[in-house]
mmCIF entry with sequence, helices, sheets and N, C-alpha, C, O atoms, coordinates in Angstrom:
data_MODEL
# 
_entry.id   MODEL 
# 
_entity.id                         1 
_entity.type                       polymer 
_entity.pdbx_number_of_molecules   1 
# 
_entity_poly.entity_id                      1 
_entity_poly.type                           'polypeptide(L)' 
_entity_poly.nstd_linkage                   no 
_entity_poly.nstd_monomer                   no 
_entity_poly.pdbx_seq_one_letter_code       MQGFINNLEEDVLVISSLNDFGELDGESYSKIEVVTDISCDNKEGNAGEFSL 
_entity_poly.pdbx_seq_one_letter_code_can   MQGFINNLEEDVLVISSLNDFGELDGESYSKIEVVTDISCDNKEGNAGEFSL 
_entity_poly.pdbx_strand_id                 A 
# 
loop_
_entity_poly_seq.entity_id 
_entity_poly_seq.num 
_entity_poly_seq.mon_id 
_entity_poly_seq.hetero 
1 1  MET n 
1 2  GLN n 
1 3  GLY n 
1 4  PHE n 
1 5  ILE n 
1 6  ASN n 
1 7  ASN n 
1 8  LEU n 
1 9  GLU n 
1 10 GLU n 
1 11 ASP n 
1 12 VAL n 
1 13 LEU n 
1 14 VAL n 
1 15 ILE n 
1 16 SER n 
1 17 SER n 
1 18 LEU n 
1 19 ASN n 
1 20 ASP n 
1 21 PHE n 
1 22 GLY n 
1 23 GLU n 
1 24 LEU n 
1 25 ASP n 
1 26 GLY n 
1 27 GLU n 
1 28 SER n 
1 29 TYR n 
1 30 SER n 
1 31 LYS n 
1 32 ILE n 
1 33 GLU n 
1 34 VAL n 
1 35 VAL n 
1 36 THR n 
1 37 ASP n 
1 38 ILE n 
1 39 SER n 
1 40 CYS n 
1 41 ASP n 
1 42 ASN n 
1 43 LYS n 
1 44 GLU n 
1 45 GLY n 
1 46 ASN n 
1 47 ALA n 
1 48 GLY n 
1 49 GLU n 
1 50 PHE n 
1 51 SER n 
1 52 LEU n 
# 
_struct_asym.id          A 
_struct_asym.entity_id   1 
# 
_struct_conf.conf_type_id            HELX_P 
_struct_conf.id                      HELX_P1 
_struct_conf.pdbx_PDB_helix_id       AA1 
_struct_conf.beg_label_comp_id       ILE 
_struct_conf.beg_label_asym_id       A 
_struct_conf.beg_label_seq_id        32 
_struct_conf.pdbx_beg_PDB_ins_code   ? 
_struct_conf.end_label_comp_id       VAL 
_struct_conf.end_label_asym_id       A 
_struct_conf.end_label_seq_id        34 
_struct_conf.pdbx_end_PDB_ins_code   ? 
_struct_conf.beg_auth_comp_id        ILE 
_struct_conf.beg_auth_asym_id        A 
_struct_conf.beg_auth_seq_id         32 
_struct_conf.end_auth_comp_id        VAL 
_struct_conf.end_auth_asym_id        A 
_struct_conf.end_auth_seq_id         34 
_struct_conf.pdbx_PDB_helix_class    5 
_struct_conf.details                 ? 
_struct_conf.pdbx_PDB_helix_length   3 
# 
_struct_conf_type.id          HELX_P 
_struct_conf_type.criteria    ? 
_struct_conf_type.reference   ? 
# 
loop_
_struct_sheet.id 
_struct_sheet.type 
_struct_sheet.number_strands 
_struct_sheet.details 
AA1 ? 3 ? 
AA2 ? 2 ? 
# 
loop_
_struct_sheet_order.sheet_id 
_struct_sheet_order.range_id_1 
_struct_sheet_order.range_id_2 
_struct_sheet_order.offset 
_struct_sheet_order.sense 
AA1 1 2 ? anti-parallel 
AA1 2 3 ? anti-parallel 
AA2 1 2 ? anti-parallel 
# 
loop_
_struct_sheet_range.sheet_id 
_struct_sheet_range.id 
_struct_sheet_range.beg_label_comp_id 
_struct_sheet_range.beg_label_asym_id 
_struct_sheet_range.beg_label_seq_id 
_struct_sheet_range.pdbx_beg_PDB_ins_code 
_struct_sheet_range.end_label_comp_id 
_struct_sheet_range.end_label_asym_id 
_struct_sheet_range.end_label_seq_id 
_struct_sheet_range.pdbx_end_PDB_ins_code 
_struct_sheet_range.beg_auth_comp_id 
_struct_sheet_range.beg_auth_asym_id 
_struct_sheet_range.beg_auth_seq_id 
_struct_sheet_range.end_auth_comp_id 
_struct_sheet_range.end_auth_asym_id 
_struct_sheet_range.end_auth_seq_id 
AA1 1 GLY A 3  ? GLU A 9  ? GLY A 3  GLU A 9  
AA1 2 VAL A 12 ? LEU A 18 ? VAL A 12 LEU A 18 
AA1 3 LEU A 24 ? LYS A 31 ? LEU A 24 LYS A 31 
AA2 1 ILE A 38 ? ASP A 41 ? ILE A 38 ASP A 41 
AA2 2 ALA A 47 ? PHE A 50 ? ALA A 47 PHE A 50 
# 
loop_
_atom_site.group_PDB 
_atom_site.id 
_atom_site.type_symbol 
_atom_site.label_atom_id 
_atom_site.label_alt_id 
_atom_site.label_comp_id 
_atom_site.label_asym_id 
_atom_site.label_entity_id 
_atom_site.label_seq_id 
_atom_site.pdbx_PDB_ins_code 
_atom_site.Cartn_x 
_atom_site.Cartn_y 
_atom_site.Cartn_z 
_atom_site.occupancy 
_atom_site.B_iso_or_equiv 
_atom_site.pdbx_formal_charge 
_atom_site.auth_seq_id 
_atom_site.auth_comp_id 
_atom_site.auth_asym_id 
_atom_site.auth_atom_id 
_atom_site.pdbx_PDB_model_num 
ATOM 1   N N  . MET A 1 1  ? 23.399 50.665 -26.759 1.00 0.00 ? 1  MET A N  1 
ATOM 2   C CA . MET A 1 1  ? 22.270 50.937 -25.917 1.00 0.00 ? 1  MET A CA 1 
ATOM 3   C C  . MET A 1 1  ? 21.140 50.027 -26.328 1.00 0.00 ? 1  MET A C  1 
ATOM 4   O O  . MET A 1 1  ? 20.926 49.780 -27.515 1.00 0.00 ? 1  MET A O  1 
ATOM 5   N N  . GLN A 1 2  ? 20.443 49.547 -25.380 1.00 0.00 ? 2  GLN A N  1 
ATOM 6   C CA . GLN A 1 2  ? 19.248 48.726 -25.658 1.00 0.00 ? 2  GLN A CA 1 
ATOM 7   C C  . GLN A 1 2  ? 18.009 49.431 -25.054 1.00 0.00 ? 2  GLN A C  1 
ATOM 8   O O  . GLN A 1 2  ? 18.061 50.031 -23.980 1.00 0.00 ? 2  GLN A O  1 
ATOM 9   N N  . GLY A 1 3  ? 16.904 49.322 -25.800 1.00 0.00 ? 3  GLY A N  1 
ATOM 10  C CA . GLY A 1 3  ? 15.693 49.946 -25.264 1.00 0.00 ? 3  GLY A CA 1 
ATOM 11  C C  . GLY A 1 3  ? 14.638 50.023 -26.324 1.00 0.00 ? 3  GLY A C  1 
ATOM 12  O O  . GLY A 1 3  ? 14.720 49.422 -27.395 1.00 0.00 ? 3  GLY A O  1 
ATOM 13  N N  . PHE A 1 4  ? 13.597 50.829 -25.953 1.00 0.00 ? 4  PHE A N  1 
ATOM 14  C CA . PHE A 1 4  ? 12.464 51.014 -26.859 1.00 0.00 ? 4  PHE A CA 1 
ATOM 15  C C  . PHE A 1 4  ? 12.340 52.495 -27.163 1.00 0.00 ? 4  PHE A C  1 
ATOM 16  O O  . PHE A 1 4  ? 12.486 53.340 -26.279 1.00 0.00 ? 4  PHE A O  1 
ATOM 17  N N  . ILE A 1 5  ? 12.065 52.802 -28.441 1.00 0.00 ? 5  ILE A N  1 
ATOM 18  C CA . ILE A 1 5  ? 11.788 54.201 -28.765 1.00 0.00 ? 5  ILE A CA 1 
ATOM 19  C C  . ILE A 1 5  ? 10.435 54.566 -28.090 1.00 0.00 ? 5  ILE A C  1 
ATOM 20  O O  . ILE A 1 5  ? 9.403  53.946 -28.350 1.00 0.00 ? 5  ILE A O  1 
ATOM 21  N N  . ASN A 1 6  ? 10.486 55.549 -27.254 1.00 0.00 ? 6  ASN A N  1 
ATOM 22  C CA . ASN A 1 6  ? 9.334  55.929 -26.468 1.00 0.00 ? 6  ASN A CA 1 
ATOM 23  C C  . ASN A 1 6  ? 8.611  57.112 -27.080 1.00 0.00 ? 6  ASN A C  1 
ATOM 24  O O  . ASN A 1 6  ? 7.383  57.182 -27.019 1.00 0.00 ? 6  ASN A O  1 
ATOM 25  N N  . ASN A 1 7  ? 9.346  58.040 -27.665 1.00 0.00 ? 7  ASN A N  1 
ATOM 26  C CA . ASN A 1 7  ? 8.744  59.259 -28.190 1.00 0.00 ? 7  ASN A CA 1 
ATOM 27  C C  . ASN A 1 7  ? 9.705  59.914 -29.118 1.00 0.00 ? 7  ASN A C  1 
ATOM 28  O O  . ASN A 1 7  ? 10.918 59.734 -29.005 1.00 0.00 ? 7  ASN A O  1 
ATOM 29  N N  . LEU A 1 8  ? 9.165  60.693 -30.060 1.00 0.00 ? 8  LEU A N  1 
ATOM 30  C CA . LEU A 1 8  ? 9.971  61.493 -30.999 1.00 0.00 ? 8  LEU A CA 1 
ATOM 31  C C  . LEU A 1 8  ? 9.471  62.904 -30.841 1.00 0.00 ? 8  LEU A C  1 
ATOM 32  O O  . LEU A 1 8  ? 8.374  63.239 -31.287 1.00 0.00 ? 8  LEU A O  1 
ATOM 33  N N  . GLU A 1 9  ? 10.274 63.734 -30.205 1.00 0.00 ? 9  GLU A N  1 
ATOM 34  C CA . GLU A 1 9  ? 9.835  65.133 -29.938 1.00 0.00 ? 9  GLU A CA 1 
ATOM 35  C C  . GLU A 1 9  ? 10.721 66.031 -30.754 1.00 0.00 ? 9  GLU A C  1 
ATOM 36  O O  . GLU A 1 9  ? 11.903 66.200 -30.452 1.00 0.00 ? 9  GLU A O  1 
ATOM 37  N N  . GLU A 1 10 ? 10.128 66.630 -31.828 1.00 0.00 ? 10 GLU A N  1 
ATOM 38  C CA . GLU A 1 10 ? 10.768 67.519 -32.765 1.00 0.00 ? 10 GLU A CA 1 
ATOM 39  C C  . GLU A 1 10 ? 12.113 66.958 -33.198 1.00 0.00 ? 10 GLU A C  1 
ATOM 40  O O  . GLU A 1 10 ? 12.154 66.171 -34.144 1.00 0.00 ? 10 GLU A O  1 
ATOM 41  N N  . ASP A 1 11 ? 13.217 67.324 -32.552 1.00 0.00 ? 11 ASP A N  1 
ATOM 42  C CA . ASP A 1 11 ? 14.523 66.830 -33.006 1.00 0.00 ? 11 ASP A CA 1 
ATOM 43  C C  . ASP A 1 11 ? 15.209 65.956 -31.924 1.00 0.00 ? 11 ASP A C  1 
ATOM 44  O O  . ASP A 1 11 ? 16.422 65.746 -31.955 1.00 0.00 ? 11 ASP A O  1 
ATOM 45  N N  . VAL A 1 12 ? 14.392 65.456 -30.968 1.00 0.00 ? 12 VAL A N  1 
ATOM 46  C CA . VAL A 1 12 ? 14.960 64.651 -29.873 1.00 0.00 ? 12 VAL A CA 1 
ATOM 47  C C  . VAL A 1 12 ? 14.259 63.286 -29.856 1.00 0.00 ? 12 VAL A C  1 
ATOM 48  O O  . VAL A 1 12 ? 13.031 63.204 -29.902 1.00 0.00 ? 12 VAL A O  1 
ATOM 49  N N  . LEU A 1 13 ? 15.080 62.197 -29.789 1.00 0.00 ? 13 LEU A N  1 
ATOM 50  C CA . LEU A 1 13 ? 14.567 60.835 -29.682 1.00 0.00 ? 13 LEU A CA 1 
ATOM 51  C C  . LEU A 1 13 ? 14.601 60.460 -28.210 1.00 0.00 ? 13 LEU A C  1 
ATOM 52  O O  . LEU A 1 13 ? 15.638 60.569 -27.555 1.00 0.00 ? 13 LEU A O  1 
ATOM 53  N N  . VAL A 1 14 ? 13.447 60.013 -27.691 1.00 0.00 ? 14 VAL A N  1 
ATOM 54  C CA . VAL A 1 14 ? 13.368 59.585 -26.273 1.00 0.00 ? 14 VAL A CA 1 
ATOM 55  C C  . VAL A 1 14 ? 13.321 58.056 -26.275 1.00 0.00 ? 14 VAL A C  1 
ATOM 56  O O  . VAL A 1 14 ? 12.468 57.452 -26.925 1.00 0.00 ? 14 VAL A O  1 
ATOM 57  N N  . ILE A 1 15 ? 14.260 57.433 -25.530 1.00 0.00 ? 15 ILE A N  1 
ATOM 58  C CA . ILE A 1 15 ? 14.359 55.969 -25.509 1.00 0.00 ? 15 ILE A CA 1 
ATOM 59  C C  . ILE A 1 15 ? 14.215 55.511 -24.065 1.00 0.00 ? 15 ILE A C  1 
ATOM 60  O O  . ILE A 1 15 ? 14.868 56.033 -23.162 1.00 0.00 ? 15 ILE A O  1 
ATOM 61  N N  . SER A 1 16 ? 13.326 54.502 -23.862 1.00 0.00 ? 16 SER A N  1 
ATOM 62  C CA . SER A 1 16 ? 13.263 53.812 -22.571 1.00 0.00 ? 16 SER A CA 1 
ATOM 63  C C  . SER A 1 16 ? 14.366 52.782 -22.572 1.00 0.00 ? 16 SER A C  1 
ATOM 64  O O  . SER A 1 16 ? 14.331 51.808 -23.325 1.00 0.00 ? 16 SER A O  1 
ATOM 65  N N  . SER A 1 17 ? 15.368 53.015 -21.699 1.00 0.00 ? 17 SER A N  1 
ATOM 66  C CA . SER A 1 17 ? 16.564 52.163 -21.699 1.00 0.00 ? 17 SER A CA 1 
ATOM 67  C C  . SER A 1 17 ? 16.282 50.887 -20.930 1.00 0.00 ? 17 SER A C  1 
ATOM 68  O O  . SER A 1 17 ? 15.482 50.850 -19.995 1.00 0.00 ? 17 SER A O  1 
ATOM 69  N N  . LEU A 1 18 ? 16.992 49.815 -21.375 1.00 0.00 ? 18 LEU A N  1 
ATOM 70  C CA . LEU A 1 18 ? 16.913 48.499 -20.662 1.00 0.00 ? 18 LEU A CA 1 
ATOM 71  C C  . LEU A 1 18 ? 18.327 48.212 -20.121 1.00 0.00 ? 18 LEU A C  1 
ATOM 72  O O  . LEU A 1 18 ? 19.339 48.600 -20.705 1.00 0.00 ? 18 LEU A O  1 
ATOM 73  N N  . ASN A 1 19 ? 18.338 47.513 -18.978 1.00 0.00 ? 19 ASN A N  1 
ATOM 74  C CA . ASN A 1 19 ? 19.631 47.077 -18.419 1.00 0.00 ? 19 ASN A CA 1 
ATOM 75  C C  . ASN A 1 19 ? 20.017 45.720 -19.042 1.00 0.00 ? 19 ASN A C  1 
ATOM 76  O O  . ASN A 1 19 ? 19.334 45.250 -19.952 1.00 0.00 ? 19 ASN A O  1 
ATOM 77  N N  . ASP A 1 20 ? 21.080 45.099 -18.573 1.00 0.00 ? 20 ASP A N  1 
ATOM 78  C CA . ASP A 1 20 ? 21.516 43.779 -19.123 1.00 0.00 ? 20 ASP A CA 1 
ATOM 79  C C  . ASP A 1 20 ? 20.531 42.643 -18.877 1.00 0.00 ? 20 ASP A C  1 
ATOM 80  O O  . ASP A 1 20 ? 20.632 41.585 -19.498 1.00 0.00 ? 20 ASP A O  1 
ATOM 81  N N  . PHE A 1 21 ? 19.563 42.862 -17.957 1.00 0.00 ? 21 PHE A N  1 
ATOM 82  C CA . PHE A 1 21 ? 18.590 41.837 -17.634 1.00 0.00 ? 21 PHE A CA 1 
ATOM 83  C C  . PHE A 1 21 ? 17.245 42.085 -18.332 1.00 0.00 ? 21 PHE A C  1 
ATOM 84  O O  . PHE A 1 21 ? 16.277 41.362 -18.096 1.00 0.00 ? 21 PHE A O  1 
ATOM 85  N N  . GLY A 1 22 ? 17.194 43.096 -19.181 1.00 0.00 ? 22 GLY A N  1 
ATOM 86  C CA . GLY A 1 22 ? 15.940 43.401 -19.935 1.00 0.00 ? 22 GLY A CA 1 
ATOM 87  C C  . GLY A 1 22 ? 14.935 44.164 -19.148 1.00 0.00 ? 22 GLY A C  1 
ATOM 88  O O  . GLY A 1 22 ? 13.775 44.250 -19.551 1.00 0.00 ? 22 GLY A O  1 
ATOM 89  N N  . GLU A 1 23 ? 15.352 44.754 -17.979 1.00 0.00 ? 23 GLU A N  1 
ATOM 90  C CA . GLU A 1 23 ? 14.489 45.517 -17.158 1.00 0.00 ? 23 GLU A CA 1 
ATOM 91  C C  . GLU A 1 23 ? 14.607 47.014 -17.483 1.00 0.00 ? 23 GLU A C  1 
ATOM 92  O O  . GLU A 1 23 ? 15.685 47.496 -17.832 1.00 0.00 ? 23 GLU A O  1 
ATOM 93  N N  . LEU A 1 24 ? 13.491 47.739 -17.366 1.00 0.00 ? 24 LEU A N  1 
ATOM 94  C CA . LEU A 1 24 ? 13.555 49.162 -17.618 1.00 0.00 ? 24 LEU A CA 1 
ATOM 95  C C  . LEU A 1 24 ? 14.542 49.827 -16.661 1.00 0.00 ? 24 LEU A C  1 
ATOM 96  O O  . LEU A 1 24 ? 14.595 49.519 -15.471 1.00 0.00 ? 24 LEU A O  1 
ATOM 97  N N  . ASP A 1 25 ? 15.336 50.769 -17.237 1.00 0.00 ? 25 ASP A N  1 
ATOM 98  C CA . ASP A 1 25 ? 16.405 51.381 -16.488 1.00 0.00 ? 25 ASP A CA 1 
ATOM 99  C C  . ASP A 1 25 ? 16.539 52.893 -16.799 1.00 0.00 ? 25 ASP A C  1 
ATOM 100 O O  . ASP A 1 25 ? 17.633 53.402 -17.044 1.00 0.00 ? 25 ASP A O  1 
ATOM 101 N N  . GLY A 1 26 ? 15.389 53.580 -16.779 1.00 0.00 ? 26 GLY A N  1 
ATOM 102 C CA . GLY A 1 26 ? 15.379 55.004 -17.051 1.00 0.00 ? 26 GLY A CA 1 
ATOM 103 C C  . GLY A 1 26 ? 15.173 55.358 -18.526 1.00 0.00 ? 26 GLY A C  1 
ATOM 104 O O  . GLY A 1 26 ? 14.864 54.511 -19.363 1.00 0.00 ? 26 GLY A O  1 
ATOM 105 N N  . GLU A 1 27 ? 15.364 56.674 -18.803 1.00 0.00 ? 27 GLU A N  1 
ATOM 106 C CA . GLU A 1 27 ? 15.193 57.138 -20.173 1.00 0.00 ? 27 GLU A CA 1 
ATOM 107 C C  . GLU A 1 27 ? 16.506 57.776 -20.671 1.00 0.00 ? 27 GLU A C  1 
ATOM 108 O O  . GLU A 1 27 ? 17.301 58.310 -19.898 1.00 0.00 ? 27 GLU A O  1 
ATOM 109 N N  . SER A 1 28 ? 16.687 57.696 -21.970 1.00 0.00 ? 28 SER A N  1 
ATOM 110 C CA . SER A 1 28 ? 17.845 58.331 -22.630 1.00 0.00 ? 28 SER A CA 1 
ATOM 111 C C  . SER A 1 28 ? 17.297 59.257 -23.684 1.00 0.00 ? 28 SER A C  1 
ATOM 112 O O  . SER A 1 28 ? 16.261 59.004 -24.300 1.00 0.00 ? 28 SER A O  1 
ATOM 113 N N  . TYR A 1 29 ? 18.038 60.361 -23.878 1.00 0.00 ? 29 TYR A N  1 
ATOM 114 C CA . TYR A 1 29 ? 17.619 61.370 -24.873 1.00 0.00 ? 29 TYR A CA 1 
ATOM 115 C C  . TYR A 1 29 ? 18.790 61.567 -25.836 1.00 0.00 ? 29 TYR A C  1 
ATOM 116 O O  . TYR A 1 29 ? 19.955 61.635 -25.444 1.00 0.00 ? 29 TYR A O  1 
ATOM 117 N N  . SER A 1 30 ? 18.434 61.652 -27.074 1.00 0.00 ? 30 SER A N  1 
ATOM 118 C CA . SER A 1 30 ? 19.454 61.851 -28.137 1.00 0.00 ? 30 SER A CA 1 
ATOM 119 C C  . SER A 1 30 ? 18.946 62.768 -29.234 1.00 0.00 ? 30 SER A C  1 
ATOM 120 O O  . SER A 1 30 ? 17.805 62.637 -29.676 1.00 0.00 ? 30 SER A O  1 
ATOM 121 N N  . LYS A 1 31 ? 19.775 63.688 -29.672 1.00 0.00 ? 31 LYS A N  1 
ATOM 122 C CA . LYS A 1 31 ? 19.398 64.509 -30.865 1.00 0.00 ? 31 LYS A CA 1 
ATOM 123 C C  . LYS A 1 31 ? 19.342 63.546 -32.078 1.00 0.00 ? 31 LYS A C  1 
ATOM 124 O O  . LYS A 1 31 ? 20.215 62.700 -32.273 1.00 0.00 ? 31 LYS A O  1 
ATOM 125 N N  . ILE A 1 32 ? 18.332 63.709 -32.833 1.00 0.00 ? 32 ILE A N  1 
ATOM 126 C CA . ILE A 1 32 ? 18.182 62.830 -34.046 1.00 0.00 ? 32 ILE A CA 1 
ATOM 127 C C  . ILE A 1 32 ? 19.322 62.998 -34.984 1.00 0.00 ? 32 ILE A C  1 
ATOM 128 O O  . ILE A 1 32 ? 19.692 62.038 -35.660 1.00 0.00 ? 32 ILE A O  1 
ATOM 129 N N  . GLU A 1 33 ? 19.921 64.195 -35.072 1.00 0.00 ? 33 GLU A N  1 
ATOM 130 C CA . GLU A 1 33 ? 20.958 64.446 -36.041 1.00 0.00 ? 33 GLU A CA 1 
ATOM 131 C C  . GLU A 1 33 ? 22.202 63.605 -35.747 1.00 0.00 ? 33 GLU A C  1 
ATOM 132 O O  . GLU A 1 33 ? 23.010 63.397 -36.652 1.00 0.00 ? 33 GLU A O  1 
ATOM 133 N N  . VAL A 1 34 ? 22.388 63.113 -34.516 1.00 0.00 ? 34 VAL A N  1 
ATOM 134 C CA . VAL A 1 34 ? 23.579 62.284 -34.184 1.00 0.00 ? 34 VAL A CA 1 
ATOM 135 C C  . VAL A 1 34 ? 23.344 60.762 -34.342 1.00 0.00 ? 34 VAL A C  1 
ATOM 136 O O  . VAL A 1 34 ? 24.280 59.964 -34.298 1.00 0.00 ? 34 VAL A O  1 
ATOM 137 N N  . VAL A 1 35 ? 22.092 60.403 -34.524 1.00 0.00 ? 35 VAL A N  1 
ATOM 138 C CA . VAL A 1 35 ? 21.795 58.971 -34.683 1.00 0.00 ? 35 VAL A CA 1 
ATOM 139 C C  . VAL A 1 35 ? 21.992 58.621 -36.148 1.00 0.00 ? 35 VAL A C  1 
ATOM 140 O O  . VAL A 1 35 ? 21.398 59.243 -37.029 1.00 0.00 ? 35 VAL A O  1 
ATOM 141 N N  . THR A 1 36 ? 22.833 57.619 -36.407 1.00 0.00 ? 36 THR A N  1 
ATOM 142 C CA . THR A 1 36 ? 23.133 57.232 -37.761 1.00 0.00 ? 36 THR A CA 1 
ATOM 143 C C  . THR A 1 36 ? 22.394 55.935 -38.177 1.00 0.00 ? 36 THR A C  1 
ATOM 144 O O  . THR A 1 36 ? 22.112 55.705 -39.352 1.00 0.00 ? 36 THR A O  1 
ATOM 145 N N  . ASP A 1 37 ? 22.096 55.107 -37.162 1.00 0.00 ? 37 ASP A N  1 
ATOM 146 C CA . ASP A 1 37 ? 21.494 53.823 -37.489 1.00 0.00 ? 37 ASP A CA 1 
ATOM 147 C C  . ASP A 1 37 ? 20.774 53.251 -36.264 1.00 0.00 ? 37 ASP A C  1 
ATOM 148 O O  . ASP A 1 37 ? 21.161 53.513 -35.126 1.00 0.00 ? 37 ASP A O  1 
ATOM 149 N N  . ILE A 1 38 ? 19.720 52.466 -36.517 1.00 0.00 ? 38 ILE A N  1 
ATOM 150 C CA . ILE A 1 38 ? 18.965 51.828 -35.426 1.00 0.00 ? 38 ILE A CA 1 
ATOM 151 C C  . ILE A 1 38 ? 18.688 50.425 -35.976 1.00 0.00 ? 38 ILE A C  1 
ATOM 152 O O  . ILE A 1 38 ? 18.305 50.263 -37.135 1.00 0.00 ? 38 ILE A O  1 
ATOM 153 N N  . SER A 1 39 ? 18.887 49.427 -35.132 1.00 0.00 ? 39 SER A N  1 
ATOM 154 C CA . SER A 1 39 ? 18.484 48.068 -35.480 1.00 0.00 ? 39 SER A CA 1 
ATOM 155 C C  . SER A 1 39 ? 17.463 47.570 -34.501 1.00 0.00 ? 39 SER A C  1 
ATOM 156 O O  . SER A 1 39 ? 17.395 48.043 -33.367 1.00 0.00 ? 39 SER A O  1 
ATOM 157 N N  . CYS A 1 40 ? 16.665 46.615 -34.930 1.00 0.00 ? 40 CYS A N  1 
ATOM 158 C CA . CYS A 1 40 ? 15.576 46.168 -34.042 1.00 0.00 ? 40 CYS A CA 1 
ATOM 159 C C  . CYS A 1 40 ? 15.228 44.699 -34.317 1.00 0.00 ? 40 CYS A C  1 
ATOM 160 O O  . CYS A 1 40 ? 15.530 44.157 -35.380 1.00 0.00 ? 40 CYS A O  1 
ATOM 161 N N  . ASP A 1 41 ? 14.600 44.093 -33.350 1.00 0.00 ? 41 ASP A N  1 
ATOM 162 C CA . ASP A 1 41 ? 14.100 42.708 -33.454 1.00 0.00 ? 41 ASP A CA 1 
ATOM 163 C C  . ASP A 1 41 ? 12.578 42.799 -33.364 1.00 0.00 ? 41 ASP A C  1 
ATOM 164 O O  . ASP A 1 41 ? 12.068 43.573 -32.553 1.00 0.00 ? 41 ASP A O  1 
ATOM 165 N N  . ASN A 1 42 ? 11.865 42.067 -34.134 1.00 0.00 ? 42 ASN A N  1 
ATOM 166 C CA . ASN A 1 42 ? 10.442 42.050 -34.005 1.00 0.00 ? 42 ASN A CA 1 
ATOM 167 C C  . ASN A 1 42 ? 10.081 40.901 -33.023 1.00 0.00 ? 42 ASN A C  1 
ATOM 168 O O  . ASN A 1 42 ? 10.975 40.224 -32.514 1.00 0.00 ? 42 ASN A O  1 
ATOM 169 N N  . LYS A 1 43 ? 8.789  40.688 -32.763 1.00 0.00 ? 43 LYS A N  1 
ATOM 170 C CA . LYS A 1 43 ? 8.366  39.663 -31.848 1.00 0.00 ? 43 LYS A CA 1 
ATOM 171 C C  . LYS A 1 43 ? 8.802  38.297 -32.176 1.00 0.00 ? 43 LYS A C  1 
ATOM 172 O O  . LYS A 1 43 ? 8.922  37.459 -31.283 1.00 0.00 ? 43 LYS A O  1 
ATOM 173 N N  . GLU A 1 44 ? 9.059  38.011 -33.487 1.00 0.00 ? 44 GLU A N  1 
ATOM 174 C CA . GLU A 1 44 ? 9.515  36.675 -33.898 1.00 0.00 ? 44 GLU A CA 1 
ATOM 175 C C  . GLU A 1 44 ? 10.993 36.560 -33.774 1.00 0.00 ? 44 GLU A C  1 
ATOM 176 O O  . GLU A 1 44 ? 11.540 35.487 -34.027 1.00 0.00 ? 44 GLU A O  1 
ATOM 177 N N  . GLY A 1 45 ? 11.680 37.618 -33.395 1.00 0.00 ? 45 GLY A N  1 
ATOM 178 C CA . GLY A 1 45 ? 13.146 37.561 -33.263 1.00 0.00 ? 45 GLY A CA 1 
ATOM 179 C C  . GLY A 1 45 ? 13.918 37.810 -34.552 1.00 0.00 ? 45 GLY A C  1 
ATOM 180 O O  . GLY A 1 45 ? 15.134 37.626 -34.602 1.00 0.00 ? 45 GLY A O  1 
ATOM 181 N N  . ASN A 1 46 ? 13.215 38.224 -35.578 1.00 0.00 ? 46 ASN A N  1 
ATOM 182 C CA . ASN A 1 46 ? 13.854 38.557 -36.859 1.00 0.00 ? 46 ASN A CA 1 
ATOM 183 C C  . ASN A 1 46 ? 14.428 39.977 -36.753 1.00 0.00 ? 46 ASN A C  1 
ATOM 184 O O  . ASN A 1 46 ? 13.726 40.916 -36.378 1.00 0.00 ? 46 ASN A O  1 
ATOM 185 N N  . ALA A 1 47 ? 15.717 40.114 -37.089 1.00 0.00 ? 47 ALA A N  1 
ATOM 186 C CA . ALA A 1 47 ? 16.335 41.391 -37.004 1.00 0.00 ? 47 ALA A CA 1 
ATOM 187 C C  . ALA A 1 47 ? 15.912 42.247 -38.212 1.00 0.00 ? 47 ALA A C  1 
ATOM 188 O O  . ALA A 1 47 ? 15.713 41.733 -39.312 1.00 0.00 ? 47 ALA A O  1 
ATOM 189 N N  . GLY A 1 48 ? 15.780 43.566 -37.980 1.00 0.00 ? 48 GLY A N  1 
ATOM 190 C CA . GLY A 1 48 ? 15.477 44.508 -39.015 1.00 0.00 ? 48 GLY A CA 1 
ATOM 191 C C  . GLY A 1 48 ? 16.351 45.727 -38.837 1.00 0.00 ? 48 GLY A C  1 
ATOM 192 O O  . GLY A 1 48 ? 16.893 45.930 -37.750 1.00 0.00 ? 48 GLY A O  1 
ATOM 193 N N  . GLU A 1 49 ? 16.500 46.499 -39.800 1.00 0.00 ? 49 GLU A N  1 
ATOM 194 C CA . GLU A 1 49 ? 17.306 47.675 -39.676 1.00 0.00 ? 49 GLU A CA 1 
ATOM 195 C C  . GLU A 1 49 ? 16.751 48.851 -40.469 1.00 0.00 ? 49 GLU A C  1 
ATOM 196 O O  . GLU A 1 49 ? 16.214 48.662 -41.561 1.00 0.00 ? 49 GLU A O  1 
ATOM 197 N N  . PHE A 1 50 ? 16.870 50.018 -39.953 1.00 0.00 ? 50 PHE A N  1 
ATOM 198 C CA . PHE A 1 50 ? 16.390 51.200 -40.727 1.00 0.00 ? 50 PHE A CA 1 
ATOM 199 C C  . PHE A 1 50 ? 17.215 52.426 -40.226 1.00 0.00 ? 50 PHE A C  1 
ATOM 200 O O  . PHE A 1 50 ? 17.843 52.420 -39.167 1.00 0.00 ? 50 PHE A O  1 
ATOM 201 N N  . SER A 1 51 ? 17.153 53.461 -41.078 1.00 0.00 ? 51 SER A N  1 
ATOM 202 C CA . SER A 1 51 ? 17.926 54.674 -40.742 1.00 0.00 ? 51 SER A CA 1 
ATOM 203 C C  . SER A 1 51 ? 16.886 55.787 -40.653 1.00 0.00 ? 51 SER A C  1 
ATOM 204 O O  . SER A 1 51 ? 15.837 55.774 -41.297 1.00 0.00 ? 51 SER A O  1 
ATOM 205 N N  . LEU A 1 52 ? 17.259 56.761 -39.799 1.00 0.00 ? 52 LEU A N  1 
ATOM 206 C CA . LEU A 1 52 ? 16.402 57.953 -39.666 1.00 0.00 ? 52 LEU A CA 1 
ATOM 207 C C  . LEU A 1 52 ? 16.655 58.944 -40.785 1.00 0.00 ? 52 LEU A C  1 
ATOM 208 O O  . LEU A 1 52 ? 16.024 60.000 -40.828 1.00 0.00 ? 52 LEU A O  1 
# 
């Protein structure tokens, strides 16, 4: 899944999803307890990684 973390509501992560062309394509919801890893790129394109 590609997207942006939009909100963190108690135990639910809200993500603005992106399609293959980088356009917004709705929202996804996930319980935080099932997320094991998140990776990200900053504005310079450097990859980073963190866990919840």
